[in-house]
N, C-alpha and C positions, 0 to 999 in steps of 0.2 A: 541161754544165759549161763554164766559161769557158776561153778560150785566149788566149795573147798573139799568136797568128798574125794577121797583118794589122793589128795595132795600131801606130799611129804613136807612137813612144815620146816624142818631144819634146812634143806637145800634152798627153800624160799628165803629164809633168814640170811643164809650165806650170800645169795645173789643180791639181796637188798643191802647187806652190809658192804659188799664189794663196790657197788655203785655209789653208796654213801661215802665211801673212802676216796673215790677217784677225783671228784671235782674239788673238794677242799685241798687235797694233796697238790694238785697241779696249780691251784690258785696261790697257796702259800709258798710253793717251790718257785713259781714265777716271780713272786714278790722279792725273794732273795736274789734272783738273777737279774733284776731290773737294771742295776748299774752296769752289768756286763752287756745286756741288750742295748742299753743307751750308748755305750761306747761303740758297739759294732755298727749301729745305724745312725749315730749322731743325734739322738733324741734328747730333748730337755725334760724337765720334771713333769710338765703338763702333758707332753706326748706319752711319757711313760705311764701316766695315769690311765691312758686309753688302752694300754695292753691289758689292764685289769677290767676297765669299764666296758669295753666292747663285748666281752663275754657276758657281763651282768645285764647290759641293756638288751641284748638279743634274747637271753634266757627269760628275763622278766616279761618281755612283750608277748612271748608265746606260751608261757606256762599254763595260764588259765584256759585259753582256747584249746590247747592240746590235752588238757585234763578233761575238758568236755568231750572232745573227739574220742578219747579213750573210753569214757563212760558209754558212748553211743556205739562205737565200732569195735571195742575190745582193748583192754589195757595191755595185754601181752603183745599184740600187734604193734601198738604205738611204742611200747617199751623197747622192743627189739630193733625197730627202725631207728630209734634214738641212739642206741648203743653203736650201731653201724656208723651213723653220722658223726658221733663223738670220736670214734676210733679213727675214721678216715681223716677228719679235720686235725686230729692230733698229729697224724703222719705228715699232713700238709704243713702244719706250723713248724715241725722239726726242720723242714727244708725251706722255710720262708726266705725269700731273697731280698726283702726290703721291709721297712716298718709298716707301710700300708698292707703288704701281703700278710705279715704276721697278725696285724690287727683284724684283717678280714677272716683269717682262719680262726682267730679267737672268737669272732662273732658266730662263725659256723659251729664251733664247739658249744657256744651258748644255745644255739638252736637245737643241737642234739641233746643237750642236757635238759631242755624244756620237755622233750619227748620222754626222757628217762626219769628224771628226778621228781616230776609231778606224779608219776605212776608207781614208783617203787614203794612209796609210803602207802598208797591206796591198795596195792596188791598185798602188802604186809598186813594192813588193817582188815582186808577181806579174808585172809587165811587164818588169822589168830582171833580167838574170842575176846570179848571185852575184858575179862579178868586177867588176861595175859598181855594185853596191849602195852601197858606201861613198861613192863619188863623188856619186851622185844623192841619197842621204840627206843628205850634206853640203850639197848645194845646197838641199834642202828645209829643213834645219835653219837654214841661213843666212837663208832667207826669214823664218823665225820671228824671227830677230834683227833683220832689216831692219824687220819690223813693230814690234818692241820699240824700235828706234832712232828710227823715224819717229813712233811714237805720242806720246812726250812732247813732241817739237818741234811737230808739227802739231796735236796735242791742245791744247797750250798756246795756239797761235795761234787755233784754233777757239774755245776757251773764252774767250779775251780779246776777240775781235772778232765772233764769230758767236753765241756762247753754247754751253754744253756739249751742247745738243741736236744741234748740227751733227756731233759725233763719231759719233753713232749713224746719222745720215742718210748719212754717207759710206759706210757698210757696204752700203746698199741697191743702188746701181749695181754695186758689186763682186760682190755675191751674184748679181745678175741676169747679169752677165758670165760667172760660173762656170757657171750653169745652161745658158746658151747654148752654151758650149764643151763641156760634158758631152754634150749632145744632138748636137752637131756631130761630135765626135771620138771619143767613148767608145762604140764599138759593142758591144764584148764584155761578157760578164757572168762573174763568178767566184762559184761556189758549191760549193767543194770538199767541203762536208759535206751536200750535197743529199740529202734523204730521211731524215736523222736528225731526231729529235724535239727540240723546244725545252724546256728545263728551266724551266718557269714558277715552280714552288715555289722552286727554288734562286735564281732571279733576284730574286724578291720578298724572300727572306731576305737576300740580298746587298745590295740597294738600301736596304731598311729599316734593316738593321743599320748600314750605312755612314752613312746620313743621321742616325740617332739618335746614333751615336757622335761624328760630326764636329760636329753641331749642339750636342750637349751639351758637348763640349769647348770650343767657342767661347763658351759661356755660363758656364763655370766662373768663380769658385769657389763658386757657390751649391749647396745640397743637391739641388734638383730637377735641376740640370745634371749633378751627379755621378751621380745615379741614371740619367739619360738616357744618359750616356756608358757606364755599366756595362751597361745594357740593350742598347745597340748592340753592345758587345763580346761579350756573351753570344749575341746573334743571329748574329754572325759565326762564333762557335764552333759553333753549331748548323748553320750553312751549310756549314762544313768537313765536319762529320759526314755531312750530307745528300749532299754532292757525292761523297764516297767510296762511297756506296751506289747512286747513280743511274747508269744505263747511258750516257746522253748528258748529261754535266754541262755547265753553262754555263761552267765554268772547270775545265780538266783540272789537278787538283792535282798529278798526277805531274810536270807541268812544274816545280813548285817542289821536290818531294821527290826527284825522280830526275834533274833537269837542273840541275846546280850553276851552269853558266854563265848559264842563264835566271834562276834564283832570285837569285843574287848581283848580276847586272846590274840587275835590277829593284829590289833593296834599295838598291844604290848610287844609282839614280835617285831613289828615295823620299827618301833622306837628303839628296841634293844639292838637290832642290827645297825640302825642308823648311827647309834652312839659307839659301837664297838668295832665295826669291820675295818675301818681305815687305820686302826691302831697298829696292826702288823705292817702295813704299807709305810706308815710314818717311822716306826721304830727300825724297820729294815734300812731306810735311808739314813736315819740318825746314827745307827751303830756303824754303818760302813763309811759314811762321810765324816761325821763329827768324832767318832771314836776310832776311826781308821781300822776297823776290823775286816778280816777276809770274809767272803760269803759263808764258809763253813763255821767260822767263829760266831758270826751274827746269827746264823741258823740255830746254833747250840743254845744261845741266850733265849731266842724267841720260842724255843721248844717248851719252855716252862709252862706257859699258859695252856696250850692244848693237851699236855700230859695230865695236868690237873683235871681238865675237862673230861678226858677219856676215863680217868679213874673214878670220878664221882657221878658221871651221867647215868650209868646203869642203876646206881643206888638211888639217885633222884627219881628215875623212872619208876622203880619199885615203890618208893615212897608215895608217888602220885596215884598208885593203885589203892593205897590205904588212907591217905590224907588228902584233903581238898587240894587240887593242883594250884589254886590261886595262892595258898599259903606258902607252899614251897617255892613257886615261881617268884613271888613278891620278895621273899627273903633273898633269893638269888639276884634279883634286879638291884636290891639295896647294896649287896656286896659289889656288884659291877660298878655302881655309882662311886663307891668308896675307892675301888681300884683306879678308875679314871681320874678321880680327884687327886690321888697320889701322884699321877703322871704330870699334872699341870706345872709344877716347878722344875721339871727336869731340865738340866743344862749341861754344858761341856764337862763340868767337874763331877757330875752325878755318878755315884759308884754303880758298878754292874750288879752288885748285891741288891741295891735298892730297886733297880729296874726289874730284876727277877722277882723281888717281893711284890711289886705292883702287878706283874703278870700272873703270879700265883693267886692273888686276891681276885683279879679279873676272871681267871679261869674257874675258880671255885664258884663265883657268882653266876657265870654263864652256864656251868654244869647244872646248878640248882634251878636255873630258869628254863632252859631249852626243852628237856625231856618232858617235864610236867606240862609245860605250855602246849607242846605238840599233842600230848595225850588229851588235853582239854579240848583242843580244836577238833580232833578226829572223833572224840566221844560225844560231841555236841550235835552231830549230824546223822542222818539216816544213811544206810549202806549205798543207796543209789547216788548219793552225793559225795562219796569218798574221793572220786577223781577231782571234782571241782574244789572240794575242801582242801585236799592235798596241794592242788595247783595254786589255790589262793594263798595258803600258808607259805608255799615256796615263793610266790610273787612278793609277799610281804618281806620275806628274807632278802630277795634280790633287789627290790626297790629300796629297802633299807640300806643294803650294801652300796647301791648306786648313789643314794643320798649321802652316805658317809663319804664316798669318794668325791661326790660333787661339792660338798662343804669343804673338803680338804683342798680340792683344786681351785675353788673360788678364793679361799684364803691365800693359797699360793699365788694366784694371779694378782691379788691386791697387794701383797706384801713382798713377794720375791720377783714376780714378773715372768715373762716368757723367755727365760734364760737357763742355761745349764747351771746345776748346783756346783759351786766352787768355793774356795776359801774366802773370796771377796764378798760372797753373800751368805756365809754361814750365820751371821747374826740375824739376818732377815728370816732364814730358814728356821732357826730356833724360836724366833718370835711367832712365826706361823704355827709351829708345832704346839707351843703353849696355848695359843688362842684356840686352835682346833680341839685340844684336850679339854679346855674350859667349856667350850660349846657342848662337847659330848657329855661332860659331867652333868650339865644342866638338863640336857635331853633325857639322860638315863634317870635322873631324879624324878622327872615328870612321868616316866614310864612305870615307876613304882605304883603310882595312883591308878594308872590304866590297868595294871595287873590286878590290883585289889578290887577294881570295879566290876570284874567279870561275873561275880556272884558264884553260887554253888553249882557244881557239875552234877553231883550225886545228891 
């Protein structure tokens, strides 16, 4: 079993920070490049949604199972395998020859990230004692927002001057650097559940149910999509029944039924990501189509939100070491609700200053929410459950992001249709955007109550 004795904490924090940077960077950079990708491959708005969604769907399906495998067989082993897969698939995506190939490589990137990002937080929590976790989680979360803030700007520059392929190529040297650092500095291994069996049947039910439900949801309102969504939900119900009976479940449901802090903190994360993730996707299209901005210009505007996140996340993390996380997180959720509400009336004549002000409010709210909420989740479980807890929180994030994109694509399908965005359908696009932001505002408002309901952590 692994130990933190002899581990140099700073290199571990650097490794966790680097991998926390990579996924949000590529996600936000790709969002900015979507119009260019659409031009090259002849993709419409719904197809472009799948460039983002393929990654999210793949990652969400495998995060919890691989969190459990890491707890049994070793977090370092699973982590390093994931970095290799993520790096190789980034290289493949850079040379994608068609839209199905690009979407397939994005799905492979999602698989690699399921190995990596469910375990980086677990390793960080294993190495640092409880009194320092809020601070280091805040730094790790800040690196997520640094990735989000640099993604639109540098993604815009790369899309404009190198081509969208360059966005994926940037990930290759970063991935190799992480691999070298892991081999150099991460000598220990963590396997708190060593000797326990892996729940294969439960993992298959979970992954298949989640994929069917989320894929079906993204294809609504057709009847086949509704059937697929219902089938996925039914499989997840069977999964819950199976997990209650098996000795070594892939997901300890007692964490949800008997641990209020864990359950409500995860629900709050699910709601928050569902309400906020597609904002960057929508505004990227709005700024480039409606405002006729270039990718670098649009990226410069979108950078406002994650810069505020990166500035305030470490402060929020430190606050959650001293103040109850639910207080800080709930205030953050309220600010996020306000920022989303401000975006509802946005139209062709809306000033860029107003858009930036909305993004600043959103960024401040998310910074106050995310670090304390993460600290609450990881502090509410025993060390042998860190991998599954980290994987569960990551799944809430990814399912929330997928729901966010699903809601957006459903509204697009109903109001715009399966057509390319052009001047003839700009009014329908703007109507879709306002409706999406209205739905997100209502969702986030409900999330304030979920955040308050978690109770005391300390």
